[in-house]
Residue, then its C-alpha position, 0 to 999 in steps of 0.5 A: m504555461d502548464i498549471k498544476k491541479p489543485f491539491e484536492l483534485v490530486v487527493h480525490d484522483h490518487g487517494g484510493t490507490v495510496l490507501r490500498v498501498c498503505r493497507a497492504v504495507v502497514g495493515p488495516d489498523d494503520a492504514e488510515d494514519a499512514w494515508s493521512e501522514t502521506f497527504i499531509s506531507a505531500l500537501k507541504a511539498y506539493p508546491r515544489l513538485p514539478v508539473e511534469a512529475n508522475t504525481e502518483a509515483w510521488l505519492v506512493t513514494i511518500a506513502h512508502r516512507k510513511a509506512l516504514d516510519m510506522i512499522r519501525a515505530r511498532g517496535r518502539r511503542a507499548g503493547p496493550l495490557a489487556d486482550l481486546p476482541e479483534q475488530h478489523s475494518t471493512l472500510g473500503l474492502p468490497g465483498s467477502g474474503e478480502a481480510e484473508l487476502l489482506q492477511a495473505v499479502a501482509d504475511l509476504p516478505p517485505r520486499q514482496r509485499q511492497a513490490v505487489a503493493y506498489h505495482y498491482l495495487a498502485g499500478l506503477p511500472h517496476k522501474d518506478v517500484a525499484s526507485i521507491i524500494g531500492g534496487s534494479t528494475e528487474a529486482a523489483r519485477r522479480a519481487a513482484s513476480d515472487g510475491i504473486r507466486n507466493l499468493r497464488s500458492n498460499y492464498v485459497p479463497a473461500l468458495p461461494k456456496g455451491g461453488n466448484r473448483 
């Protein structure tokens, strides 16, 4: 008889991965909301999840759907009336230069951004990435590869003082 983990252990084990994926897909401002929405939905559906299911892939799929909902909602909500100073959260971003990398990922075309986030940040195989974003395994592999190539050509991190290239 297989027994599922308590949900709080699922959150503990996979919360960081889901947050990284949310950050990459919706950006730092909406990432925590997407993360919360993901785990609220997951909590409701968890009792029906088969014991042998890939929990991480299941959570990333939910995060993907919540992220798409948030992106669609952005176009429907009113913008601010006055300009406020920009303040990005550094919560969970180790070291310097992470904001630039996050922006470079955000600048990728949507399928490349999603493929990079789900494969490289969440660690999902290309087969699972394809089932989340749609298309074939080869198309998901290609989107992730193109995304990494774009990041390598467009993202140049700042060198530490005294560093050489």
